[in-house]
C-alpha positions as CSV (number, residue, x, y, z in Angstrom):
1,X,-47.1,-30.0,7.7
2,X,-50.1,-28.0,6.8
3,X,-50.3,-24.4,7.4
4,X,-52.8,-23.2,10.2
5,X,-56.2,-22.1,9.0
6,X,-57.4,-18.5,9.4
7,X,-59.4,-19.3,12.5
8,X,-56.3,-20.8,14.4
9,X,-54.1,-17.9,13.1
10,X,-56.5,-15.4,14.5
11,X,-56.7,-17.3,17.8
12,X,-52.9,-17.5,18.1
13,X,-52.5,-13.9,17.2
14,X,-55.1,-13.0,19.8
15,X,-52.9,-14.2,22.5
16,X,-50.4,-11.4,21.6
17,X,-51.6,-8.1,23.3
18,X,-51.4,-4.9,21.4
19,X,-51.9,-1.2,22.3
20,X,-54.8,0.5,20.6
21,X,-54.4,3.7,18.4
22,X,-56.7,5.9,16.3
23,X,-54.9,6.5,13.0
24,X,-56.0,9.8,11.3
25,X,-55.2,11.5,8.1
26,X,-56.5,14.4,6.0
27,X,-57.0,14.8,2.3
28,X,-58.1,18.3,1.3
29,X,-60.7,19.2,3.9
30,X,-61.7,15.5,4.5
31,X,-60.6,14.2,7.9
32,X,-60.8,10.5,8.7
33,X,-59.9,8.3,11.5
34,X,-59.7,4.5,12.1
35,X,-59.0,2.3,15.2
36,X,-55.6,0.2,14.6
37,X,-53.9,-2.3,16.7
38,X,-51.3,-3.2,14.2
39,X,-49.0,-0.3,14.8
40,X,-45.4,-0.3,16.1
41,X,-42.1,1.3,16.2
42,X,-39.5,0.4,13.7
43,X,-36.3,2.4,14.0
44,X,-34.6,5.2,16.2
45,X,-32.6,6.3,13.3
46,X,-34.3,7.7,11.6
47,X,-37.5,7.6,13.7
48,X,-39.8,5.1,11.9
49,X,-43.2,3.5,12.7
50,X,-45.6,1.3,10.7
51,X,-49.3,0.8,10.6
52,X,-51.0,-1.9,8.7
53,X,-54.2,-1.1,7.0
54,X,-56.7,-3.4,5.2
55,X,-56.7,-2.7,1.5
56,X,-60.6,-2.3,1.2
57,X,-60.9,0.4,3.8
58,X,-61.4,4.0,3.2
59,X,-58.4,4.8,5.3
60,X,-56.2,2.8,3.0
61,X,-57.4,4.8,-0.1
62,X,-56.9,8.2,1.8
63,X,-53.4,7.2,3.1
64,X,-52.3,6.5,-0.5
65,X,-53.3,9.9,-1.3
66,X,-52.2,11.9,1.5
67,X,-49.1,10.1,2.6
68,X,-49.5,11.4,6.1
69,X,-50.9,10.0,9.4
70,X,-51.5,10.9,13.0
71,X,-51.5,8.1,15.7
72,X,-53.3,8.9,18.9
73,X,-52.4,6.1,21.5
74,X,-55.4,5.4,23.6
75,X,-55.6,5.1,27.4
76,X,-57.7,2.8,29.6
77,X,-60.7,5.3,29.5
78,X,-61.0,5.5,25.8
79,X,-62.8,2.3,24.9
80,X,-65.7,4.1,23.5
81,X,-63.2,6.2,21.3
82,X,-61.9,3.1,20.1
83,X,-65.2,1.5,19.3
84,X,-66.4,4.5,17.5
85,X,-63.5,4.8,15.2
86,X,-63.5,1.0,14.7
87,X,-67.2,1.2,13.3
88,X,-66.8,1.2,9.5
89,X,-70.5,2.3,9.2
90,X,-69.7,5.8,10.1
91,X,-70.5,8.3,7.5
92,X,-67.5,10.0,5.9
93,X,-67.0,13.5,6.9
94,X,-69.0,13.6,10.1
95,X,-66.7,11.5,12.4
96,X,-64.9,14.6,14.0
97,X,-67.1,16.8,16.0
98,X,-65.9,20.3,16.3
99,X,-63.7,20.6,19.5
100,X,-63.1,16.7,19.6
101,X,-59.7,17.1,18.0
102,X,-56.6,19.3,17.4
103,X,-54.8,19.7,14.2
104,X,-51.3,18.6,14.2
105,X,-48.3,19.7,12.3
106,X,-49.0,17.6,9.4
107,X,-52.6,18.8,9.3
108,X,-53.8,15.3,10.7
109,X,-56.2,15.2,13.5
110,X,-54.9,14.4,17.1
111,X,-57.2,13.3,19.8
112,X,-56.7,15.3,23.0
113,X,-57.8,12.5,25.2
114,X,-55.0,10.3,24.0
115,X,-52.2,9.4,26.3
116,X,-49.8,10.1,23.6
117,X,-49.5,10.8,19.9
118,X,-47.3,11.0,17.0
119,X,-47.4,12.2,13.3
120,X,-45.7,10.6,10.4
121,X,-45.0,11.2,6.6
122,X,-45.3,7.9,4.8
123,X,-42.0,6.9,3.4
124,X,-42.9,3.6,1.7
125,X,-45.9,1.4,1.3
126,X,-45.4,-2.4,1.2
127,X,-47.7,-5.2,0.1
128,X,-48.9,-7.4,3.2
129,X,-51.4,-9.6,1.6
130,X,-54.9,-8.2,2.3
131,X,-53.3,-5.2,4.0
132,X,-50.5,-2.7,3.2
133,X,-47.8,-1.8,5.5
134,X,-47.5,2.2,5.7
135,X,-43.9,2.9,6.9
136,X,-43.8,6.5,8.3
137,X,-40.9,8.8,9.3
138,X,-42.0,10.6,12.7
139,X,-42.1,14.3,12.4
140,X,-43.9,15.1,15.7
141,X,-44.6,13.3,19.0
142,X,-45.5,13.9,22.5
143,X,-46.8,12.3,25.8
144,X,-50.1,14.0,26.8
145,X,-50.8,11.9,30.0
146,X,-49.2,9.3,32.1
147,X,-52.2,6.9,32.2
148,X,-52.1,3.3,31.4
149,X,-52.7,2.2,27.7
150,X,-55.9,0.6,26.4
151,X,-55.0,-2.9,25.3
152,X,-56.7,-5.2,22.9
153,X,-56.2,-8.9,23.8
154,X,-58.0,-12.1,22.7
155,X,-60.8,-10.2,21.0
156,X,-61.6,-7.8,23.7
157,X,-60.3,-4.8,25.4
158,X,-58.0,-5.1,28.6
159,X,-56.0,-2.8,30.8
160,X,-52.4,-3.0,31.9
161,X,-51.9,-3.9,35.7
162,X,-48.3,-3.2,37.1
């Protein structure tokens, strides 16, 4: 049996809805953020999360240096924020306007419009093909608003209906 090709794999995985987060980090004075949908909880003891980051991105290089990340979980009204941080043509160093974020306990930016956030210290980095898997121990977390999450599904944004 032949393995599925990349197009079929992407189509299959597109049927699995995921939340949308903006992952952030800091190296020296340089702040950086990137939209990520491959983010999830791993363990309750200790509190662990993971994020997968493509190896060719600026975020990947910065995470290897900082070993810290913040994750701002976006709500249904945050599609523009998600699109902004997904655009890899953004210039380094100009992505966070004054007042558009607050600094968390790790020094990583937290987006105040997020519905929830957490901060983590990288405990391990694993090879994941063209991505790396950044396993982080949660050091800070909070729920900011009780709004529905922004969801990425079949190549586009969606909302959760209950």
